[in-house]
C-alpha positions, 0 to 999 in steps of 0.5 A, a space after each residue: 614293519 612288514 613281514 616277509 615270508 620265504 613261502 616255498 618251504 614255510 609250513 602251512 600251519 606257520 602261514 596260518 598263524 601269520 594270516 591270523 596275526 596280519 588280520 589282528 595287528 593290521 601288519 602287512 604279510 607278504 609271501 614270496 615263492 616261485 610256485 603258487 601259494 593260496 592266501 586268504 582274501 585280506 587287505 594285509 596279506 599279499 603273494 608275489 610269485 617269482 620265476 623259478 631259479 636258485 635263490 630268486 625268492 630270497 633275492 626278491 625278499 632282500 631287495 624289498 626288505 627295509 630296516 626293521 622288517 621281519 623275515 620268516 625263513 629257515 634259510 640261514 644264508 637268507 637270514 644272514 642277509 636280512 640281519 646285515 640289511 637291518 631286518 629281523 629273521 625268525 625261523 618257522 620253529 620259533 628261533 630268532 636269528 641274531 647278529 651274534 649267532 648267525 656266523 656260527 650257524 652259517 659255518 655249521 650249515 656249510 660244514 653239514 653241506 660239505 659232509 652231505 656232498 662227500 656222501 655222508 648221510 647227515 639226516 634231515 631236520 626233525 619233524 615239525 612239532 606242536 612245540 615248534 608251532 607254539 614256539 613260533 607263535 610265542 616269538 611272533 607275538 612278542 615281536 608284534 607286541 614290541 612293534 605295536 608298543 614302539 609305534 
């Protein structure tokens, strides 16, 4: 298993959790973004910079993803592609995307996008909280513990 990170919008605190997890578990973490991301020196952490452009980082993640890999993203369409390809997707707030829920999440995302396009202010996501950080760390730990048991 590898962990792929949609790094352009990933909060720094989540990246730091992932860096510590990579060292602790010796699982590869690969950050992909279209702008430079600072990473610590490690045998288990890499960064791939892709060209600017719509969904270029997402497409690169999907291209490199293999069955069973984990992707960290808040991008619902990317999460849907990951699940379709046999991967797992976890958002930075600690919510695991699933085959059972992804279609409803895509529908809600598309609806909200339509509302915004028509000029309705739908607000943005709530601020990232300590609870979000804890939920992410707990869910990541469960995934990594299960992976280690299955090796």
